[in-house]
Backbone bond lengths (Angstrom), bond angles and torsions (degrees), N, CA, C in turn:
res aa  C-N    CA-C-N  psi(-1)  N-CA   C-N-CA  omega(-1)  CA-C   N-CA-C  phi
1 M - - - 1.461 - - 1.529 110.27 -
2 S 1.312 117.20 137.33 1.452 121.64 179.22 1.521 110.32 -62.47
3 S 1.351 115.96 142.85 1.460 120.17 178.42 1.524 111.20 -67.16
4 D 1.343 116.91 -16.30 1.463 120.60 178.42 1.528 112.01 -78.64
5 I 1.331 116.73 -14.39 1.461 121.91 -177.29 1.525 109.23 -106.90
6 I 1.334 116.63 120.13 1.456 120.06 -179.07 1.532 112.12 -93.47
7 L 1.341 116.49 -25.90 1.471 120.49 -176.61 1.523 109.71 -143.20
8 T 1.328 115.49 130.75 1.464 120.82 177.80 1.524 109.18 -126.72
9 I 1.319 116.10 125.31 1.462 123.04 174.73 1.512 106.91 -113.52
10 K 1.336 116.22 124.33 1.465 119.34 -174.54 1.528 110.88 -132.26
11 D 1.341 115.14 127.65 1.468 123.65 175.54 1.531 111.45 49.92
12 L 1.325 116.87 44.65 1.459 121.92 -175.73 1.529 111.23 -71.03
13 Q 1.336 114.78 134.13 1.462 121.54 -179.61 1.531 108.55 -129.29
14 F 1.347 115.77 127.55 1.465 118.84 177.07 1.523 109.33 -159.36
15 K 1.358 114.83 140.54 1.464 121.22 177.18 1.522 109.72 -135.90
16 Y 1.340 115.62 148.56 1.458 122.30 163.49 1.530 105.76 -104.52
17 G 1.313 117.08 99.75 1.455 119.16 -174.74 1.512 109.95 63.81
18 E 1.329 116.45 -120.25 1.461 120.92 177.32 1.528 112.48 -92.79
19 R 1.312 116.49 -6.10 1.465 120.09 -177.37 1.516 110.23 -83.73
20 V 1.331 116.05 119.13 1.462 121.95 -177.98 1.531 109.72 -82.23
21 I 1.336 115.84 124.50 1.460 121.91 176.26 1.528 110.49 -100.49
22 A 1.326 115.82 -45.62 1.467 120.81 178.43 1.516 108.39 -135.10
23 D 1.319 116.44 129.01 1.464 121.58 -176.33 1.529 109.09 -134.22
24 G 1.354 114.75 72.52 1.458 119.13 -179.01 1.516 112.04 84.57
25 M 1.323 117.55 36.62 1.463 121.88 -175.73 1.530 111.21 -79.65
26 D 1.325 116.85 133.21 1.467 123.68 176.62 1.526 109.13 -122.01
27 V 1.348 115.50 126.52 1.468 121.01 179.85 1.521 108.55 -143.22
28 Q 1.323 116.97 139.58 1.459 121.78 172.22 1.522 109.11 -126.06
29 I 1.333 116.32 131.81 1.454 121.76 -178.97 1.524 108.91 -109.05
30 Q 1.316 115.61 120.15 1.460 121.00 -177.29 1.516 111.12 -82.59
31 R 1.320 116.35 134.76 1.455 122.99 -178.64 1.536 111.13 -60.78
32 G 1.332 115.33 134.91 1.457 120.96 175.81 1.521 115.21 80.70
33 K 1.332 117.23 0.02 1.459 121.40 -177.14 1.528 111.10 -107.90
34 I 1.321 116.08 166.90 1.463 122.69 173.20 1.522 107.79 -104.89
35 T 1.324 115.50 116.66 1.466 121.59 -179.71 1.518 109.04 -115.57
36 T 1.310 116.53 130.32 1.464 120.93 178.53 1.524 109.84 -107.70
37 I 1.328 114.87 136.22 1.465 122.12 172.17 1.516 106.16 -108.57
38 M 1.306 115.12 113.84 1.451 121.60 -168.80 1.524 110.49 -119.10
39 G 1.315 116.00 146.57 1.452 120.06 177.23 1.514 109.93 174.90
40 P 1.330 118.09 167.79 1.467 120.71 -179.82 1.519 111.72 -61.88
41 S 1.322 115.48 162.04 1.461 120.13 175.33 1.526 109.58 -59.85
42 G 1.333 115.28 142.38 1.458 120.03 176.53 1.507 114.84 85.50
43 T 1.337 118.02 9.68 1.466 119.74 -179.59 1.527 112.71 -91.74
44 G 1.335 117.55 2.41 1.461 119.84 175.20 1.517 115.08 91.64
45 K 1.332 117.25 22.54 1.468 119.57 -178.62 1.530 111.19 -65.49
46 T 1.338 116.62 -43.16 1.464 120.01 178.65 1.525 110.70 -65.83
47 T 1.328 117.23 -38.66 1.467 120.75 177.31 1.518 110.70 -60.71
48 L 1.320 116.85 -36.27 1.463 120.53 178.07 1.531 110.12 -62.06
49 L 1.332 117.66 -42.61 1.463 120.26 176.58 1.526 110.88 -62.37
50 R 1.312 116.74 -38.92 1.474 120.19 179.36 1.522 111.06 -65.35
51 M 1.321 117.09 -33.84 1.469 119.41 176.70 1.525 110.81 -70.90
52 I 1.331 117.54 -37.13 1.463 120.57 177.04 1.527 110.10 -62.62
53 G 1.336 116.51 -38.46 1.455 121.08 179.64 1.517 114.38 -81.99
54 G 1.329 117.33 -1.23 1.454 120.55 177.60 1.513 115.04 79.16
55 Q 1.324 117.84 10.86 1.459 120.31 177.57 1.523 111.70 -76.84
56 V 1.327 115.59 -27.59 1.465 122.32 178.30 1.526 107.68 -129.39
57 R 1.323 116.54 136.11 1.465 120.59 178.87 1.528 110.25 -95.22
58 P 1.319 117.73 133.56 1.470 119.43 175.45 1.525 110.51 -68.03
59 H 1.317 115.96 156.03 1.463 119.84 177.63 1.525 111.40 -78.05
60 A 1.315 116.55 -25.39 1.469 121.39 176.78 1.520 107.84 -162.44
61 G 1.334 115.45 167.34 1.453 120.36 -178.57 1.521 110.97 92.23
62 S 1.326 116.46 -174.95 1.464 120.29 -174.49 1.524 111.66 -135.30
63 I 1.348 114.50 149.93 1.465 123.06 173.08 1.518 105.99 -130.73
64 S 1.324 116.64 109.71 1.464 121.73 -177.03 1.521 109.44 -112.25
65 Y 1.343 115.67 118.11 1.464 121.53 -179.63 1.519 108.53 -117.14
66 E 1.327 115.63 118.28 1.462 122.56 -177.01 1.527 111.04 50.11
67 G 1.333 115.45 41.71 1.460 121.70 176.30 1.514 115.05 83.00
68 K 1.340 118.29 0.06 1.460 121.44 -179.21 1.522 110.44 -111.19
69 S 1.332 115.52 138.17 1.460 120.99 179.54 1.526 109.23 -80.22
70 I 1.311 117.66 107.62 1.467 121.62 -176.82 1.530 112.71 -56.79
71 P 1.346 120.22 -46.10 1.464 118.75 -178.02 1.525 113.58 -64.90
72 D 1.329 118.14 -19.83 1.456 121.17 -176.41 1.522 113.82 -97.78
73 L 1.329 117.83 -1.39 1.459 120.22 -177.66 1.528 111.18 -74.22
74 G 1.338 115.84 142.69 1.449 121.18 172.02 1.519 110.43 -73.62
75 K 1.324 116.58 174.17 1.468 121.65 -175.08 1.530 112.13 -57.21
76 N 1.324 117.58 -49.09 1.470 120.69 -177.95 1.521 112.01 -67.93
77 E 1.343 116.26 -39.99 1.469 119.57 178.90 1.524 110.72 -65.35
78 L 1.326 115.85 -39.22 1.464 119.86 179.49 1.523 110.72 -65.88
79 L 1.335 116.12 -38.80 1.464 119.99 177.63 1.521 110.72 -61.37
80 Q 1.323 116.97 -42.00 1.458 120.83 178.57 1.526 111.13 -63.98
81 A 1.334 116.17 -41.48 1.471 119.64 178.75 1.519 110.61 -63.48
82 R 1.330 116.56 -40.13 1.464 120.35 -178.11 1.521 112.05 -66.54
83 K 1.335 117.55 -27.70 1.457 120.08 179.25 1.525 111.53 -63.53
84 S 1.326 116.35 -22.66 1.468 119.71 179.29 1.526 111.87 -94.87
85 M 1.347 116.08 6.93 1.462 121.38 178.23 1.522 109.83 -116.61
86 G 1.311 116.31 141.78 1.458 121.42 172.76 1.514 108.62 -118.78
87 L 1.339 116.44 147.26 1.464 120.49 -179.31 1.516 110.01 -135.18
88 L 1.322 116.05 122.98 1.455 121.93 171.46 1.522 107.22 -92.49
89 F 1.333 116.56 109.73 1.462 121.18 -178.01 1.523 110.57 -69.08
90 Q 1.326 114.98 149.71 1.452 121.18 -178.86 1.530 111.84 -59.56
91 A 1.336 117.36 -37.78 1.462 121.47 -178.02 1.529 111.99 -102.01
92 S 1.328 117.23 18.77 1.467 124.95 -179.49 1.521 112.69 71.25
93 A 1.352 118.14 -45.94 1.467 123.20 173.96 1.525 113.31 56.37
94 L 1.330 116.39 43.11 1.457 119.76 175.12 1.527 109.70 -73.37
95 F 1.325 116.19 151.02 1.458 121.28 174.57 1.522 107.63 -76.55
96 T 1.324 116.63 114.15 1.472 120.32 -171.87 1.519 112.86 -67.00
97 G 1.334 118.05 -23.95 1.456 120.98 -178.92 1.516 114.20 -89.64
98 L 1.336 117.05 0.68 1.463 121.25 -179.24 1.527 110.14 -113.46
99 S 1.308 116.09 147.23 1.461 120.58 176.21 1.526 110.23 -68.37
100 V 1.325 115.77 169.67 1.465 120.68 175.44 1.524 109.76 -55.58
101 F 1.336 116.92 -47.47 1.469 121.02 179.52 1.526 110.59 -56.31
102 D 1.325 117.37 -49.30 1.458 120.30 -175.35 1.527 112.31 -71.28
103 N 1.331 118.21 -27.95 1.463 120.27 173.70 1.523 110.62 -62.36
104 V 1.324 116.24 -46.06 1.467 119.74 -179.28 1.525 110.79 -71.11
105 A 1.334 116.27 -32.71 1.466 120.63 -179.52 1.525 112.44 -73.45
106 F 1.327 117.12 -19.71 1.472 120.69 -171.93 1.531 113.67 -53.77
107 P 1.340 120.10 -53.63 1.475 118.39 -179.68 1.519 113.22 -64.50
108 L 1.319 117.54 -30.33 1.466 120.63 178.08 1.529 110.50 -68.12
109 R 1.312 116.70 -40.48 1.469 120.45 178.51 1.530 111.47 -69.31
110 E 1.330 116.31 -33.23 1.459 120.59 -178.16 1.527 112.14 -74.95
111 H 1.326 117.12 -36.34 1.465 119.96 -168.18 1.527 115.03 -116.63
112 T 1.338 117.85 0.40 1.464 119.35 178.41 1.529 109.40 -133.02
113 K 1.314 115.42 170.89 1.470 121.53 176.37 1.531 110.13 -119.85
114 L 1.316 114.95 38.73 1.457 120.53 -178.89 1.526 111.23 -69.42
115 S 1.319 116.26 149.04 1.460 120.41 172.60 1.520 108.87 -66.58
116 E 1.326 116.91 157.66 1.461 120.43 -179.76 1.526 111.77 -61.53
117 Q 1.333 116.52 -32.77 1.463 119.36 179.01 1.527 110.75 -67.31
118 M 1.342 116.83 -46.07 1.460 120.04 178.56 1.524 110.60 -65.62
119 L 1.343 115.99 -40.71 1.462 120.02 178.71 1.526 110.36 -60.86
120 S 1.333 115.99 -42.83 1.463 120.14 179.58 1.524 111.37 -61.37
121 H 1.332 116.56 -42.35 1.463 120.24 178.79 1.532 111.02 -61.77
122 L 1.330 116.11 -42.22 1.461 120.10 -179.41 1.526 111.52 -66.36
123 V 1.325 116.62 -45.50 1.464 120.27 -179.40 1.519 110.64 -60.53
124 L 1.328 116.50 -45.76 1.459 119.60 -179.54 1.527 111.60 -65.06
125 S 1.331 116.87 -33.10 1.470 119.23 177.83 1.519 110.81 -68.58
126 K 1.346 117.05 -37.59 1.467 120.09 177.97 1.529 110.47 -67.38
127 L 1.330 116.25 -41.87 1.466 119.34 178.49 1.524 111.36 -67.32
128 E 1.321 116.93 -35.53 1.462 120.36 175.88 1.526 110.41 -61.38
129 A 1.333 116.26 -38.72 1.471 120.68 -178.27 1.521 112.05 -63.52
130 V 1.348 116.94 -30.52 1.467 119.47 179.51 1.530 111.61 -102.54
131 G 1.346 116.73 10.32 1.456 121.52 174.58 1.516 115.48 76.25
132 L 1.343 117.71 22.88 1.467 119.86 -174.94 1.529 113.53 -127.08
133 R 1.319 117.51 25.45 1.463 119.19 178.58 1.529 110.86 -59.26
134 G 1.328 116.88 -34.60 1.458 120.91 179.91 1.509 114.03 -70.96
135 A 1.330 117.00 -12.05 1.473 121.09 -179.36 1.524 111.83 -100.85
136 A 1.315 117.93 13.45 1.468 121.64 -171.60 1.520 113.28 -56.49
137 Q 1.328 118.29 -34.23 1.464 120.31 -175.46 1.534 113.26 -97.64
138 L 1.311 116.92 3.75 1.465 119.32 175.87 1.522 110.65 -74.64
139 M 1.326 115.74 157.76 1.462 122.11 174.83 1.534 108.54 -96.95
140 P 1.334 117.96 154.80 1.466 120.43 -178.94 1.526 114.28 -52.70
141 A 1.338 117.47 -34.78 1.466 120.34 -179.99 1.527 112.36 -65.44
142 E 1.320 116.84 -17.85 1.468 121.31 -179.06 1.530 111.96 -91.62
143 L 1.320 117.91 -0.17 1.461 121.73 -175.67 1.518 111.33 -98.62
144 S 1.325 115.69 149.08 1.461 120.01 168.67 1.525 108.71 -74.66
145 G 1.322 116.26 168.46 1.464 119.60 179.48 1.520 112.13 -59.78
146 G 1.345 116.32 -40.66 1.461 120.14 179.54 1.514 112.25 -67.47
147 M 1.334 116.85 -38.92 1.459 120.40 177.77 1.523 110.67 -65.20
148 A 1.332 116.71 -41.90 1.473 120.43 178.81 1.529 111.00 -60.70
149 R 1.337 116.04 -38.99 1.467 119.68 179.47 1.530 110.18 -65.16
150 R 1.319 117.21 -37.97 1.463 120.39 179.80 1.529 111.91 -71.45
151 V 1.330 117.40 -35.85 1.466 120.25 174.60 1.527 109.57 -64.12
152 A 1.328 116.74 -43.39 1.461 120.73 178.12 1.525 110.82 -61.01
153 L 1.332 116.61 -35.64 1.458 120.94 177.76 1.527 110.32 -66.75
154 A 1.343 116.90 -43.38 1.467 120.30 177.73 1.527 110.57 -60.30
155 R 1.318 117.09 -39.70 1.468 120.75 178.13 1.524 110.94 -67.37
156 A 1.327 116.46 -38.76 1.462 120.39 -176.70 1.522 112.70 -64.26
157 F 1.349 117.31 -32.85 1.465 118.30 179.94 1.532 112.50 -105.71
158 A 1.341 116.18 19.71 1.465 120.84 -179.62 1.525 112.30 -60.31
159 L 1.335 117.02 -35.00 1.466 121.63 -178.29 1.529 112.45 -94.09
160 D 1.335 116.94 14.30 1.466 121.98 -179.27 1.525 111.92 51.61
161 P 1.330 117.30 60.58 1.470 120.62 -177.07 1.521 112.12 -66.19
162 R 1.313 115.11 152.02 1.470 119.83 174.30 1.527 110.71 -80.99
163 L 1.343 115.85 -27.94 1.464 121.21 179.19 1.523 108.83 -124.20
164 M 1.334 116.94 120.26 1.457 121.95 176.23 1.521 108.88 -108.21
165 M 1.336 115.18 133.73 1.456 120.78 178.33 1.530 108.91 -119.39
166 Y 1.312 116.00 132.05 1.458 122.27 -178.01 1.528 109.08 -117.90
167 D 1.333 115.90 116.96 1.464 120.61 -179.16 1.529 109.09 -96.94
168 E 1.322 116.11 102.52 1.466 123.62 -179.38 1.540 111.32 48.80
169 P 1.326 117.90 61.16 1.471 120.02 -175.08 1.522 114.46 -67.42
170 F 1.342 117.74 -19.48 1.466 119.81 -174.92 1.524 113.43 -99.10
171 V 1.328 117.66 -8.95 1.458 120.19 -171.89 1.533 110.62 -65.59
172 G 1.322 115.19 136.06 1.457 121.46 175.83 1.511 115.59 74.07
173 Q 1.330 117.78 11.34 1.462 120.61 -177.09 1.528 111.05 -104.04
174 D 1.337 115.56 148.43 1.463 119.91 176.36 1.535 109.21 -73.18
175 P 1.330 117.99 164.23 1.470 120.36 -175.48 1.520 114.40 -56.90
176 I 1.346 117.72 -37.91 1.468 119.79 -179.57 1.523 110.01 -66.58
177 T 1.337 116.74 -46.05 1.463 120.54 179.55 1.522 111.34 -63.27
178 M 1.339 116.88 -39.54 1.463 119.62 177.29 1.520 110.51 -60.19
179 G 1.342 116.12 -41.18 1.455 119.50 178.02 1.517 112.17 -63.94
180 V 1.339 116.55 -39.87 1.466 121.17 178.59 1.523 110.51 -63.92
181 I 1.333 116.69 -47.40 1.472 120.78 -177.63 1.524 110.40 -65.44
182 T 1.335 116.88 -40.87 1.465 120.64 177.41 1.524 110.78 -58.29
183 R 1.322 115.80 -46.15 1.471 120.32 -179.98 1.523 111.06 -64.69
184 L 1.343 116.87 -40.40 1.464 120.63 -179.77 1.522 111.85 -64.02
185 I 1.331 116.82 -42.92 1.469 120.10 179.85 1.525 110.20 -59.15
186 K 1.317 116.32 -46.42 1.457 120.70 -179.66 1.526 111.25 -65.80
187 L 1.333 116.51 -44.48 1.459 121.33 -178.33 1.521 111.54 -63.48
188 L 1.336 116.88 -46.12 1.463 121.05 -178.69 1.518 111.13 -66.34
189 N 1.326 116.71 -40.81 1.460 119.53 -179.96 1.527 111.09 -61.26
190 D 1.324 115.79 -44.38 1.460 119.44 -176.34 1.525 112.57 -76.57
191 S 1.339 117.27 -41.82 1.463 119.66 -175.26 1.516 112.86 -75.82
192 L 1.339 117.80 -30.51 1.465 121.03 -179.10 1.517 112.72 -98.50
193 G 1.315 117.66 -2.04 1.462 120.77 178.80 1.514 113.65 66.11
194 M 1.339 116.43 32.69 1.460 120.59 -178.87 1.523 110.88 -86.45
195 T 1.324 114.32 172.22 1.460 122.68 168.29 1.521 106.09 -113.51
196 S 1.313 117.97 134.98 1.465 120.69 -175.32 1.520 111.63 -122.94
197 I 1.338 114.36 137.78 1.460 121.99 171.10 1.523 107.26 -118.12
198 I 1.312 115.98 121.98 1.461 121.32 177.09 1.522 108.57 -108.85
199 V 1.317 116.35 126.82 1.455 121.66 172.03 1.529 106.59 -102.65
200 S 1.317 117.34 122.08 1.466 118.86 -172.98 1.525 111.32 -161.22
201 H 1.332 114.68 158.09 1.464 119.53 166.56 1.534 110.16 -121.02
202 D 1.333 115.74 13.13 1.469 120.51 175.80 1.526 108.86 -89.78
203 V 1.312 115.85 102.68 1.459 121.52 -169.88 1.523 112.53 -64.32
204 H 1.321 117.74 -52.03 1.468 119.92 -171.27 1.516 111.73 -61.21
205 E 1.341 116.61 -51.39 1.458 120.00 -176.15 1.522 111.14 -63.52
206 A 1.323 116.65 -45.89 1.459 119.96 -177.58 1.530 111.64 -64.97
207 M 1.314 116.89 -43.02 1.462 120.08 -177.98 1.523 111.74 -68.82
208 T 1.327 117.22 -24.50 1.461 121.31 -178.33 1.530 111.49 -66.34
209 I 1.334 117.27 -38.97 1.467 119.85 -172.14 1.524 114.35 -112.20
210 S 1.328 118.46 -4.60 1.465 120.28 -175.16 1.526 112.22 -81.01
211 D 1.331 114.59 142.46 1.464 120.10 171.13 1.526 110.62 -86.33
212 Y 1.339 115.43 -29.57 1.466 120.19 -177.78 1.522 107.95 -151.19
213 V 1.332 116.26 148.15 1.459 121.50 -176.40 1.532 109.94 -133.73
214 Y 1.329 115.28 133.93 1.464 122.00 169.80 1.520 107.76 -109.66
215 M 1.330 116.88 131.36 1.457 121.30 174.36 1.518 108.07 -107.87
216 I 1.343 115.83 128.47 1.458 119.43 -177.11 1.523 110.83 -121.40
217 S 1.318 114.83 149.56 1.454 122.23 175.89 1.520 108.39 -160.66
218 E 1.324 115.55 138.36 1.460 121.84 178.47 1.523 111.90 52.32
219 G 1.324 115.36 39.31 1.456 120.85 173.04 1.514 115.79 81.80
220 K 1.327 117.34 3.94 1.464 120.23 -177.03 1.527 111.08 -127.85
221 V 1.327 115.95 156.35 1.456 121.16 169.14 1.523 107.17 -80.49
222 I 1.318 116.34 116.46 1.467 118.88 -176.24 1.538 112.43 -103.37
223 A 1.327 116.13 -10.71 1.464 120.94 174.97 1.520 108.30 -165.04
224 S 1.316 116.62 147.94 1.460 120.50 176.97 1.522 108.92 -155.83
225 G 1.327 114.97 156.34 1.458 119.76 178.94 1.513 110.30 154.66
226 T 1.306 116.03 -176.84 1.458 120.13 173.76 1.527 107.82 -70.89
227 P 1.338 118.09 161.73 1.465 118.93 177.40 1.529 113.20 -53.35
228 D 1.328 117.69 -41.62 1.466 120.02 179.32 1.524 111.40 -65.12
229 E 1.331 116.95 -39.87 1.466 120.03 179.17 1.524 111.18 -64.10
230 L 1.330 117.01 -39.77 1.464 119.56 -179.53 1.522 111.77 -69.83
231 R 1.313 116.49 -35.70 1.475 118.55 177.62 1.518 111.56 -62.83
232 E 1.339 116.37 -29.81 1.465 121.20 179.61 1.526 112.26 -96.07
233 S 1.331 117.13 2.60 1.463 121.34 -175.95 1.525 111.64 -64.60
234 D 1.346 115.75 146.57 1.459 119.88 175.43 1.528 111.30 -94.16
235 S 1.341 117.08 10.55 1.465 121.26 177.37 1.524 109.84 -71.65
236 P 1.351 118.34 119.22 1.470 120.37 178.39 1.521 111.92 -59.11
237 W 1.339 116.07 -36.20 1.468 119.42 -179.53 1.520 110.04 -65.17
238 A 1.332 117.07 -47.27 1.458 120.66 -179.18 1.519 110.96 -60.98
239 Q 1.316 117.20 -43.09 1.457 120.21 -178.94 1.529 111.73 -67.42
240 Q 1.341 117.10 -37.59 1.462 119.52 176.97 1.521 110.52 -61.17
241 F 1.329 116.31 -44.25 1.462 120.46 -176.84 1.531 110.83 -69.20
242 L 1.319 117.11 -45.94 1.468 120.80 -176.95 1.523 111.80 -67.15
243 R 1.330 116.58 -31.51 1.465 119.97 -178.83 1.520 113.13 -94.84
244 A 1.336 117.04 0.78 1.475 122.98 179.27 1.525 112.00 56.91
245 E 1.340 116.11 41.69 1.459 120.06 178.69 1.528 109.48 -80.72
246 P 1.335 118.84 134.48 1.460 121.48 -173.16 1.520 114.24 -69.39
247 D 1.316 118.25 -24.20 1.459 119.91 -178.49 1.516 110.28 -136.88
248 G 1.320 114.49 151.26 1.462 121.92 -176.65 1.512 108.09 164.57
249 P 1.334 118.12 -143.08 1.467 119.90 175.73 1.524 112.23 -55.98
250 V 1.353 116.01 -35.00 1.467 120.29 171.91 1.517 106.72 -93.55
251 S 1.324 116.21 108.85 1.458 121.13 -173.14 1.516 111.84 -75.76
252 F 1.333 116.22 143.94 1.459 121.47 174.07 1.528 110.28 -65.78
253 Q 1.343 116.84 -37.78 1.455 121.79 -176.76 1.526 111.20 -86.04
254 Y 1.336 115.68 129.81 1.465 119.76 172.42 1.528 107.35 -69.14
255 P 1.359 118.33 141.17 1.469 120.51 -177.74 1.530 112.45 -51.91
256 A 1.331 116.07 130.49 1.470 121.33 -178.66 1.517 108.76 -153.88
257 K 1.320 115.17 162.75 1.460 118.18 176.45 1.522 109.74 -74.73
258 D 1.325 116.80 176.04 1.458 122.44 -176.62 1.537 111.02 -51.87
259 Y 1.337 116.47 133.98 1.464 122.40 -174.86 1.531 111.69 -60.30
260 Q 1.342 117.01 -46.62 1.460 120.34 -178.32 1.530 111.26 -63.49
261 S 1.336 115.35 -40.96 1.468 119.12 178.97 1.528 109.98 -61.36
262 D 1.327 115.61 -38.91 1.464 120.72 179.79 1.531 110.52 -65.62
263 L 1.346 117.08 -41.62 1.453 120.97 -179.76 1.527 111.33 -64.32
264 F 1.327 116.51 -46.75 1.463 120.34 -178.75 1.517 111.65 -66.17
265 A 1.339 115.68 -35.90 1.468 120.34 -179.74 1.523 110.37 -65.11
266 S 1.346 116.26 -31.84 1.456 119.76 -176.33 1.524 113.01 -73.00
267 V 1.381 117.62 -20.12 1.478 119.92 -179.08 1.505 112.62 -100.89
268 E 1.315 117.28 -5.92 1.473 119.38 179.75 1.518 111.26 -79.11
């Protein structure tokens, strides 16, 4: 595997019952870059992150992270691999009974043997990076949605991961907060030398900071390239998604039998 590639997904196959999540999906994540995996809601983007983290095993295909096959790792090896990964949960997932400081300190206390003084310095530096050092003693219930997302981000990179994964980081945020989070993702990736994977269906924000984008639908990669390449793509699917058109390759109507037949059947 090339040293420029930190993660390779090849011929990935996965289903929930009859619902296809991955059907021969191929993805390569370049080290040090921001890669976005984009697609409509319900296409399995979050499940893909769970497979990268080893929480879910694919039915077939391979996931290779830093030369190691994630599905084949034992419990201890998988734990070690996960220590080098950070994940920003879609719903922030802060511990409601812990202060902002203790939420960010949690992974450090779990995975290191740092003194409380060193731990305190690290936590405050992470909170400073997301602009919330002054909120260290607040409880999650006292935070706005945007503040909670930034605290979750500080916790996610507390261990200085080599790979950061963001699960819908912009969803439910006001325009100012989206701008702040977008800037933070780019700043942290570049200043800490991380590799970032963003899962999103927010076109503008993701395209603004991404080096490369994969578009997925029905379990397959249907378009990929740099943001500029995708904007010029002749893929009808890519153009429908980027232009937010209600109908196209992705139909507005869920598959159903003939409308009139359905109406008459309902009165018989």
